[in-house]
C-alpha positions in Angstrom: 134.7 138.4 111.7 136.0 135.1 110.1 139.7 135.1 109.3 140.6 133.0 106.3 144.0 131.5 105.6 145.9 129.1 103.3 143.5 127.1 101.0 140.6 129.0 102.5 141.8 132.2 100.9 142.3 130.5 97.6 138.8 128.9 97.8 137.4 132.4 98.6 138.7 133.9 95.4 137.8 130.8 93.3 134.3 130.9 94.7 133.7 134.6 93.8 135.5 134.3 90.4 133.2 131.4 89.4 130.2 133.3 90.7 131.0 136.4 88.7 131.7 134.4 85.5 128.6 132.3 85.7 126.3 135.2 86.5 127.6 137.1 83.5 127.2 134.0 81.3 123.6 133.4 82.4 122.7 137.1 81.9 124.3 137.0 78.5 122.2 134.0 77.5 119.0 135.7 78.8 120.0 138.8 76.8 120.5 136.8 73.6 117.0 135.3 73.8 115.2 138.4 75.1 113.5 139.1 71.7 112.1 135.5 71.5 110.9 135.8 75.1 109.2 139.1 74.4 107.3 138.0 71.3 104.2 137.1 73.4 103.0 136.0 76.8 102.8 132.4 75.5 106.4 132.6 74.4 107.5 134.0 77.7 105.6 131.3 79.6 106.1 128.1 77.6 108.5 129.0 74.7 105.6 128.6 72.3 105.1 124.9 73.1 107.9 123.8 70.7 110.6 122.3 72.8 112.3 119.1 71.5 113.2 116.1 73.7 116.8 117.1 74.4 115.8 120.4 75.9 112.8 119.0 77.7 115.0 116.3 79.3 117.7 118.7 80.5 115.3 121.4 81.7 113.5 118.8 83.7 116.7 117.4 85.1 118.1 120.8 85.9 114.9 122.1 87.6 114.9 119.0 89.8 118.5 119.2 90.8 118.6 122.7 92.3 120.7 123.8 95.3 117.8 122.8 97.6 118.1 119.2 96.7 121.9 119.2 97.0 121.8 121.0 100.4 118.5 120.1 102.0 118.5 116.4 101.6 122.1 116.2 102.9 120.9 118.1 105.9 118.1 115.6 106.6 120.4 112.7 105.9 122.7 114.1 108.6 119.7 114.4 111.0 117.6 111.3 110.4 119.6 109.0 108.1 118.0 106.4 105.9 114.5 107.4 106.9 114.9 110.5 104.7 114.8 108.1 101.7 111.1 107.8 102.1 110.7 111.5 101.4 113.1 111.2 98.5 111.1 108.3 97.0 107.9 110.3 97.3 109.4 113.6 96.1 111.6 112.3 93.3 109.8 109.1 92.5 106.7 111.2 91.8 108.5 112.5 88.7 108.4 108.9 87.3 104.7 108.6 88.3 104.2 112.0 86.7 105.9 110.9 83.5 104.0 107.7 83.2 100.5 109.0 84.1 100.3 112.7 83.4 103.1 114.0 81.2 101.9 112.5 78.0 98.4 113.8 78.7 99.6 117.3 79.5 102.0 117.3 76.5 99.0 117.2 74.1 97.8 120.6 75.2 99.2 124.2 74.9 98.0 125.5 78.3 100.3 127.8 80.3 99.5 126.5 83.7 98.0 123.5 85.5 95.2 125.7 86.8 94.3 126.8 83.2 94.2 123.1 82.2 92.0 122.1 85.1 89.7 125.1 84.5 89.2 124.2 80.8 88.9 120.5 81.1 87.3 119.9 84.5 85.4 122.7 86.2 85.1 125.8 84.1 85.2 128.2 87.0 87.4 131.3 87.4 87.3 131.2 91.2 88.5 127.6 91.4 91.2 128.4 88.8 92.4 131.3 91.0 92.5 129.1 94.1 94.6 126.4 92.2 96.9 129.2 91.1 97.4 130.5 94.7 98.1 127.0 96.0 100.5 126.1 93.3 102.4 129.3 93.4 103.3 128.5 97.0 105.5 125.6 95.8 107.3 127.7 93.3 108.0 130.5 95.9 109.3 127.9 98.3 111.7 126.5 95.7 113.0 129.9 94.9 113.7 130.5 98.5 115.3 127.1 98.8 117.9 128.0 96.1 118.8 131.2 97.9 119.0 129.5 101.3 121.2 126.8 99.9 123.6 129.3 98.3 123.7 131.2 101.6 125.0 128.1 103.4 127.6 127.4 100.8 129.0 130.9 100.8 129.0 131.0 104.6 131.2 128.0 104.6 133.4 128.9 101.6 133.9 132.6 102.1 132.6 133.5 105.5 129.9 135.7 104.0 126.7 136.6 105.8 124.0 134.2 104.4 121.4 136.9 104.4 123.5 139.1 102.1 124.1 136.2 99.8 120.4 135.4 99.6 119.6 139.1 98.7 122.4 139.1 96.1 121.3 136.0 94.3 117.7 136.9 94.5 118.5 139.9 92.5 120.3 137.7 89.9 117.4 135.3 89.8 115.0 138.2 89.1 117.1 139.9 86.5 117.8 136.7 84.6 114.2 135.6 84.5 112.9 139.0 83.8 115.0 139.3 80.6 114.9 135.7 79.2 111.7 134.1 80.3 111.3 130.4 79.5 113.6 130.6 76.4 116.5 131.8 78.6 115.7 129.1 81.3 115.7 126.1 79.0 119.0 127.0 77.3 120.8 127.6 80.6 119.4 124.3 81.9 120.6 122.5 78.9 124.2 123.4 79.7 123.6 122.9 83.4 122.2 119.4 82.8 125.3 118.4 81.0 127.4 119.6 84.0 125.2 117.7 86.4 125.8 114.4 84.5 129.6 115.0 84.5 130.5 116.8 87.7 128.0 114.9 89.8 129.9 111.6 89.2 133.1 113.3 90.2 131.7 114.7 93.4 130.0 111.5 94.6 133.1 109.5 94.0 135.1 111.9 96.2 132.3 112.2 98.8 132.0 108.5 99.5 135.8 107.9 99.7 135.9 108.3 103.5 133.7 105.2 103.9 135.4 103.3 101.1 132.2 103.3 99.0 130.6 100.7 101.5 127.2 101.0 103.1 128.4 98.4 105.7 131.3 100.7 106.7 129.1 103.7 106.7 126.7 102.0 109.1 129.5 100.9 111.3 131.0 104.4 111.5 127.6 105.9 112.3 127.3 103.4 115.3 130.8 104.5 116.4 129.7 108.2 116.2 126.7 107.5 118.4 124.2 107.8 115.6 123.0 104.2 115.3 119.5 105.4 114.8 120.4 106.8 111.4 121.1 103.3 110.2 117.5 102.2 110.5 114.7 102.4 107.9 111.9 103.4 110.2 108.6 103.2 108.4 105.8 104.6 110.5 103.1 107.2 110.1 105.7 110.0 109.9 107.5 108.1 107.1 104.3 107.6 105.3 103.4 111.3 105.7 106.8 112.2 104.3 106.4 109.9 101.3 102.9 111.2 100.5 103.8 114.8 101.1 106.7 114.6 98.6 104.7 112.7 96.0 101.5 114.7 96.0 103.4 118.0 96.4 105.4 117.4 93.2 102.3 116.3 91.3 100.9 119.8 92.0 104.1 121.6 90.9 103.5 124.0 88.0 107.1 123.9 86.9 106.7 120.3 85.6 103.3 120.8 84.0 104.7 123.9 82.4 107.5 121.9 80.8 105.0 119.4 79.4 102.9 122.3 77.9 106.2 123.6 76.4 107.0 120.3 74.8 106.3 119.8 71.1 104.1 116.7 71.8 103.0 114.3 74.6 105.6 111.7 73.8 108.4 114.2 74.2 107.0 115.4 77.5 106.7 111.9 78.9 110.1 110.7 77.8 111.9 113.8 79.0 110.3 113.6 82.5 110.9 109.8 82.7 114.6 110.1 82.2 114.9 113.1 84.5 112.9 111.5 87.2 114.9 108.3 87.2 118.1 110.3 87.4 116.7 112.3 90.3 115.8 109.3 92.4 119.4 108.0 92.2 121.3 111.3 92.7 119.1 112.7 95.5 119.3 109.3 97.4 123.1 109.6 97.1 122.9 113.1 98.5 121.1 111.8 101.6 124.0 109.4 102.1 126.5 112.3 101.7 124.8 113.9 104.8 125.3 110.6 106.7 128.9 110.4 105.7 129.4 113.9 107.1 127.8 112.7 110.4 130.5 110.1 110.8 133.2 112.7 110.3 131.8 115.6 112.4 128.9 114.5 114.6 128.5 117.9 116.3 128.2 119.9 113.1 125.2 122.1 112.4 123.2 119.8 110.0 122.5 122.7 107.6 126.2 122.8 106.9 126.6 119.1 106.2 127.2 119.4 102.4 129.4 122.6 102.5 131.5 121.2 105.3 132.2 118.0 103.5 133.1 119.9 100.4 135.7 122.1 102.1 137.2 119.5 104.5 137.1 116.1 102.8 137.1 116.9 99.0 140.2 118.1 97.1 140.1 121.8 96.3 139.8 121.2 92.5 136.7 119.0 93.0 135.2 121.5 95.5 135.5 124.2 92.8 133.9 121.9 90.2 131.0 121.0 92.5 130.5 124.6 93.6 130.1 125.4 89.9 127.5 122.7 89.6 125.6 123.9 92.7 125.7 127.5 91.5 124.4 126.7 88.1 121.8 124.4 89.5 120.6 127.1 91.9 120.3 129.9 89.4 118.6 127.8 86.7 116.2 126.1 89.2 115.3 129.4 90.8 114.8 131.0 87.4 112.5 128.1 86.4 110.4 128.5 89.4 110.4 132.3 89.3 109.1 132.2 85.7 106.5 129.6 86.7 105.2 131.6 89.7 105.0 134.8 87.7 103.1 133.0 84.9 100.7 131.5 87.4 99.8 134.8 89.0 99.1 136.6 85.7 97.5 133.6 83.9 95.3 132.4 86.7 94.6 135.4 88.9 94.5 138.3 86.4 93.7 137.0 82.9 90.5 135.1 83.7 88.9 138.2 85.2 90.2 140.5 82.4 89.9 138.4 79.2 90.3 141.4 76.9 93.7 142.5 78.3 96.1 142.7 75.3 98.8 140.1 75.1 101.7 142.6 75.4 100.0 143.9 78.6 100.0 140.4 80.0 103.7 140.0 79.1 104.6 143.3 80.9 102.6 142.2 83.9 104.3 138.8 84.0 107.7 140.6 84.0 106.7 142.9 86.8 105.3 140.0 88.8 108.6 138.3 88.4 110.2 141.0 90.6 107.5 140.7 93.3 107.8 136.9 93.5 111.6 137.1 93.7 111.3 139.4 96.7 108.8 137.0 98.4 111.2 134.1 97.7 114.1 136.0 99.3 111.9 136.6 102.4 110.9 132.9 102.6 114.6 132.0 102.4 115.6 134.3 105.2 112.8 133.4 107.7 112.4 129.6 107.1 114.3 127.4 109.6 115.5 124.9 106.9 115.3 124.1 103.2 113.2 121.0 103.6 110.8 122.6 106.0 110.2 125.3 103.4 109.5 122.7 100.7 107.4 120.5 103.0 104.9 123.1 104.0 104.2 124.1 100.4 104.0 120.5 99.3 101.5 119.7 102.1 99.1 122.6 101.3 99.1 122.1 97.5 99.4 118.4 97.4 96.5 117.8 99.8 94.1 120.0 97.8 95.1 120.4 94.1 96.0 116.8 93.3 92.8 115.1 94.7 90.7 117.6 92.7 92.9 116.9 89.6 92.4 113.1 90.0 88.7 113.4 90.5 88.4 115.7 87.5 90.4 113.3 85.3 88.8 110.0 86.4 85.2 111.0 87.0 84.1 111.6 83.4 80.7 112.3 82.0 81.3 110.3 78.9 84.2 107.8 79.0 84.0 107.2 75.3 85.3 110.8 74.7 88.7 112.1 75.4 89.4 115.5 77.0 90.0 118.2 74.3 90.8 121.9 74.6 87.6 124.0 74.6 85.6 121.0 73.3 83.0 120.9 76.0 83.0 119.9 79.7 83.6 116.1 80.1 84.0 115.9 83.8 81.3 115.5 86.5 83.3 117.8 88.8 81.4 121.1 89.3 82.7 124.5 90.2 81.4 124.3 93.8 82.8 120.8 94.1 86.2 122.1 93.1 86.1 125.2 95.3 85.1 123.4 98.5 87.5 120.5 98.0 90.5 122.9 97.3 89.9 125.1 100.3 89.1 122.4 102.8 91.9 120.1 101.5 94.5 122.8 101.9 93.3 123.8 105.4 93.0 120.3 106.7 96.4 119.2 105.3 98.1 122.1 107.0 96.3 121.7 110.3 96.0 117.9 110.6 98.3 116.4 108.0 98.2 115.6 104.3 97.0 112.0 105.0 93.7 113.6 106.2 93.5 116.3 103.6 93.8 114.1 100.5 90.8 111.7 101.1 88.7 114.5 102.5 89.3 116.7 99.5 88.5 113.9 97.1 85.4 113.0 98.9 84.1 116.6 99.1 84.8 117.1 95.4 82.5 114.2 94.6 79.8 114.8 97.2 79.5 118.6 96.6 79.5 117.9 92.8 76.6 115.5 93.2 74.6 118.1 95.1 75.4 120.8 92.6 74.9 118.9 89.4 72.7 121.7 88.0 76.0 123.6 87.4 76.9 121.1 84.6 74.0 122.3 82.6 75.0 125.9 83.1 78.5 125.0 81.8 77.1 123.3 78.8 75.0 126.3 77.9 78.0 128.7 78.3 80.2 126.4 76.2 77.5 126.2 73.5 77.2 130.0 73.5 80.9 130.5 73.2 81.1 128.1 70.3 78.2 129.9 68.6 79.9 133.3 68.9 
């Protein structure tokens, strides 16, 4: 049993008071928008595809800056130092790549998921769509677990609570909030949370870097004194390259960002919102890595998972600790809700709807809400049994990034008629065939997990092309089905 005293007792009560207040506020917001969320499956999934720039920007920003980013990257900064920046550049820099190359394209359409878009535009195959759905839902489940795990570490440090109980408590909050409010509840919560990130984040980083006088030179010198000179080196090797590619390709396969593009009112709104959020993320998450390194100079023997919570309770004034805890709490709940909503939508939209096309819209909506509960439970289990937040993210990124993204790129770039643009339901304009997609997706995922994403990506792309060349007859079948559907 942990005995608290002095400021620790005060922090205990502040932590739980903020938690209760914010949970009630979030649930109130969800309750206020429940009627909008329950209008239809499309409304629950993408808010009807009507979101303006300000909401898109803040929902992107808030989804990015969850507790996993605050906690996980500080942990790896504590362990490997500057080399963690390669993963950050891949993971967070990919948002900028996404904004410039994909967001405007996706924002033109009103799909619910990336798998639905790939199915309609590239391969017209229910099985391939289901495979993409399963692969992308892994990323969402990992992120949900990351939020619970991050809050578990914070509460363990702040209140002495059992992390497992905290994970279970917040998983219940994530589920209830998302079940009631859907995408409408998520975006309004993330609007307010994004504002807090912009304000409270500056306050925290100013306090966190005070021990090294805001100097990288002093930070490096103190790391050497602490016996951690290896943290001061940017080591670019095959491991660093793998980290960069894993983060980059994993994010490009993340349904949560495609979903926000589909929810945007147009392509320009989607692109600009993600561009601002991505630029912000590269800066702030890189700073979070440095926070972990600062902690290493102050307490070299600390459990790396506790790098961020320890710094907040031992080196930051109590008032700022309370402010930053508010930020982390809001970030965790909104980010978990975003990913929980995305995961539920994927499972219903890509694994159920294609095989039961006559299912009524309200039945799809009820199924999405029920699936929200199941995904929340799986997220809690992932949080409890994964060794660290970043390892949880990395495995999901590797599997989806090494399979879905190569198939996506082949589908987009290998067109049948380059004079025509892709249009919803307007015919199949990709040379990618159903069997090309199936083989590439399955082999890319397996090889990426077993041998690394650097092997999985080129192999998946090559197989998508080669198998499609050998199964070109399927393109004629797709054309006939498309013509038949248009005639009906």
